[in-house]
N, C-alpha and C positions, 0 to 999 in steps of 0.2 A: 429367209432362213439364215443367211450369212450374217445379217444384222443382228438377229437374235442370239447367235452364238457369240458374236463379238461383244454384245452387251452383257451376256452372262459371264464371259471371261473377264470383262473389265470390272466386275463387281466382286470377284472372289478375292479374299484376303487370308493370309496365313500368319497368325501372330507368332512372333519369335521373341523369347525372353532374353535376358542378359547373357546367358551361357550358350545360346544357340539351340537349346532344347525346346521342342514344341510340346513336351509333356506337361501335364497339369501340375500345379503347385500343391504341396500338402495342405490339407484342410485343418483349420483350427476351430474347434467347437467352443472356445471361450467367448465370453461376452466382450472381452477387451478387443478381440479381433473384429467382432461386429462393429464396435465403436470406431476402430481404425478404418474399416471399410466405409463407414458413414462419413468420417472426416475426410478421407481421400476420395471424394466424389467428383473427380475430374479426370482428364486424360492422363494416363500413366506415361510419363516421359521416358521411363526405362524400357518400354516395349516399343517395337516398330512393326511394320507389316510391309510385305511385298505385294504389289497389286499388278496383275497382268493387264495389258492394255492393247492387245492386238489379236488378230485372227490366227488360229493355228496353235494356240497355247496347249501345254500339257494338261493332264487331268487335274493336277494340283493347282493350276492357275499360274505356273511359272514358265516363262518363255525362255527356252535355251537360246543363247546368242548365236549358235551355229545355224539355227533354223531361220534366222532373219537375213534376207538377202535383198539386194537391189533396192527398189523404191519403197520397200516396207519401212525404211527409216528415212525420214526427211529432215533436213537441216532447218531449224527454226531460229532465225537470228534474234528474235525477241526473247528467247529463253536465256536467263542470266547465266546459267551453268555452261551452256554451249558457247556463249560469248567469252566466258573465262577460258574455256579450253581452246577456243580458236585464238585467243590472244596469246596464250602460252605457246601454242604450236607455231605461231607465226613470229615468235620472238619479241612480241610486244609486252609491255608491263600491264598487269591487271589493274582495272580501275580501283581507286581508293574507295572504301566504304563511306557512304554519305553520313553527315551528322544525324540525320533522321534515323538511320538504321542503328547507329551507336546509341541514340536515345532510347530506341525500342529495346535494345539489349539490356540497357541499365534498368529500364522499367520492368522488364521481365525478371531480371535478377532480384529486384526488390520484392516483386510479387511472390517469387518462390521462397524468399527468406521469410516473408510474413506468413506464408502458408505453413512453413515448417514450425514457426512459433505457435500458430494456432493449433497445429496438430499435436505438438508436445503439451500445450496447455490442456487440450481436451483429454489426452491420455492420463495426465497427472490428476486432473479433476475427477475423472472416473475412478481412479484407484483410491483417491482420498475419500470420495463419497462412499465408496464401497466399504472402506475401513471404518469410517465414522458410523455408518448404519450397523455394521457388525458389532462395534463397541456398544452402541446404544441398546441393542437387543441381546447383549451378553454372549454373543457367539465368537467375538474376536478378542484377542489379547492386546493390551496396550502397555507401553513402557511407562513406569511410574518412578519418579524420584521423590520419595516421601518427604525428605527434609525440605527440598525446594518447593514442592507443592504446598506444604504447610506455610512456608514464608510468603508464597504468593497469595494464598487465601487470607493470611493475616494482613497483608498489604491492602487487599481489596476491602476488607472489613474496616481497616483504619481509614481508608479514603472515604468510605461512606460516613463514618462518624465525623471526620474533619469537615466534610461537606455540610453536615448538619450544623456544626459549630460556626462555619462560615455564613450559612444562611441566617442563623440567629444573630450573629454579630452585625450583619448588614441591616437586619430589622432594627436592632438597637440603634445603629447609626441613623437610620431614617427617622425613627421616633424622637431621638434626642435632638436631631437637627430641627424637627418641628417645634420641640420645646424651647430651643434656643431662639428660634425666630419669634415665638410667642412672647418670650421674656423681653426680647428687643422691642417688639411693638408695645408691650405693656409699659416698659420704661419710658418710651417716647410719649405715651399717653399721660403718664404721671407727671412727666416734666412739663408738658403743655398745660395741664391742669394747675400745676403749682404757680404758673405765671398768671393764670386767669382767676385764681381763687386766693386772694390775699389772706383770708382768714385760715386757710388750710395749706398755705404755701410751704411751711416747714414739713408737715406730714407727707404731702405729695412729693416734695423734694427728696426726703429721706428714702421713701419707697422707690423713687426713680433711680437714685444712686445704687440702691440694693439690687434692683433688676439689671442695671447696666453692669454691675460687678459680676452677678451671676451669669449674665450673657457672655462676658469676657472669659470667665473661667470655663463656661460651657464650650466656647469655641476652642479653647486650649485642649479640653478633654476630647472634643471631636477630632482634633488633629492627631491625638494619640490613638484613638479608636480607628480612625481611617488608616493609619500606618499599620495597625494590627490586622485590619481586614485585608489590606494590600499584601502583606507578608503571607498570611494564610492562603490567600488566593493563589499567589505564586507557588507556594509549596504544593497545594492540592492540584491545581489545573495545569501546571507546567512540569514541576519536578516529578510528582507521582505519576502524572499522565505519561510522561516520557518513559518512565520505567515500565508502566503497563503496556505501552506500545511494543517495547522489546519483549515483554512477556507474551503478547499476542503472536509476534513473530516466532518465538520459541515454541508455542503451542502448535502453530501451523507446521513448523519443521518437525515436531514430534509426531504429528499425524502423518506427514509424508514419510518419515522414517519407518513408522510402523506399517504403513501401506506397502512400501517396497520390501520391507522385511517379510511380510506375509506372502507377497508375490514370489519372493525368492524361495521361501519354504515350500510353497505349493509346487513350484517347478522342480525343486530338489527331490520331492517325493514321487515325481512322475517318471515315465519311461525315459531312457537315455538313448535317443536316436540322434541323427545329425542335426535335424531341425531343433530339437529340444536343447541340445548342447549349445547351439548358437544363441538361443533365447536365454539360456541359463547364464551364459557369459555376459550378455547385455544386462540381465537383471542384477548380476553381481556388481557390475560397474555402477549401475544406478543406485544400488543399495549403499555402496561405499561412499558415493558422492553425498547422498542425503544423510548418512551417518555422520560424516564430517561436519555438515551444516548444522545438524542437531546438537552435536557436542560443542561446537563453537558458540551457538546461541545459549546453550545451557550455562556455559561459563560466563557469558556476558550478563545474563540475568542474575547470576549469583553475585557478580561484582557490583552491579547496579543496586541490588537490594542492600548490600552491605553499605555502600556509600550513601544511599537514601536514608538508611536508619541513622547513620552518623549525622547527616545534614539535618534530619528532622529533629533530633534531640537538641542540636545547637540552635536552630532557629526558634523552636518552641520555648526553650529555656529563656531566651531573650524576650520573646513576645509576651509570654505569660508574666514575666517580671514587669514589663512595661505596662501591661493592662492593669495589673494589681496596684502598682504604685500610683498610676494616673487616676483610677477610679477612687482609691482610698483618699488621695489628696483632695480631689474635687468635693466629695461628700463630707469631708472633714472641714472644708472651707479653708484649707491651707493653700493659699495662692502661690506662695514661694516654693513650696515642695512640688506643686504641680508644674511650675515653670522649670524647676530644676530637673524634674523627670524628663521633660522634653529635651532639655539640653544634654542630659546624660545619654539619650539615645539618638542624638543628632537629628531631631525632628524640627523642621522649619514650618511655621504656620504661613498660609497664603493670605496675604492682606487683600481686602476687596479692591478690585481694579488693578492689581499688580500684574505685570506680564509673567507668563510662565518661564521659569528659569531654563537655561539650555541644559542639554544632557550632560555637559561637562560639569556644570554646577551641582547636578543631582548625584554625581558619583561620590 
């Protein structure tokens, strides 16, 4: 029977919170609190418990120190805490912590930090998802900058149209390259036949020279078209894409801003008790933080849209002039004007078998 009582007393625990009060915490019926409870599915390091471990404990499982006498307390030399107390009482220096223990503490600190990051991410994701669903179903309000939204939609439409132009220009380059290769092969065939057919040597030779000239002019035109395609590709897939990445960050910040704004409004309309005031203060702090982030990204998007429009006009003015002059000179058979067009725009043709120039030469 004594063993039964001791076993029962040894398993009784009394939870104590950070303030020393054993009362229950106020309940929160919101879905956010449920999500927090799911995310914090581990031991609560802010709480501790006192466990009784001997015969004769009180009804609450706490052993008063005055009731422990004589051999009820034995010295255990293997217990680290007792060794430390014994060392301090005898005037000796406590042992230094081992490197393994320091490594465990560092690992534990990293784990706690990662856990806090995952917890914040989960709460933020929940709030943003809730806000997004509310907007989609027309039950929530969203912040709208009409002028900026119009510019963003115009940019996306412009990017789609420029991508279409880029695709067609690449197709033109591919087909024209096949034409130039065919003309080159046809010129070689005419030249070979002019040597083997004395009676048609002049006719074959004339056609061979014509095809070689067309092939040379075609390679010059290909250089101009390739430069046009490369410039459009840089404008679409680098410059515009970089601006759209900032736009995506702005839209995410806008969603977070509206989510925390809605959360603050809901808390402001609720009852004002001690728990609500604490949550209201935290919500106000989060709202101000996301508001500053939203306003900063909105200003960044406006600046990038302005610079993009200026850069687009400058680049396209040059490239459209190049494309027009090169195509017109080629089909007019004006070899000098075609060569002059390439010199005007600093375009260098790659000769077959030549090494690629260094990046300094390309500047």
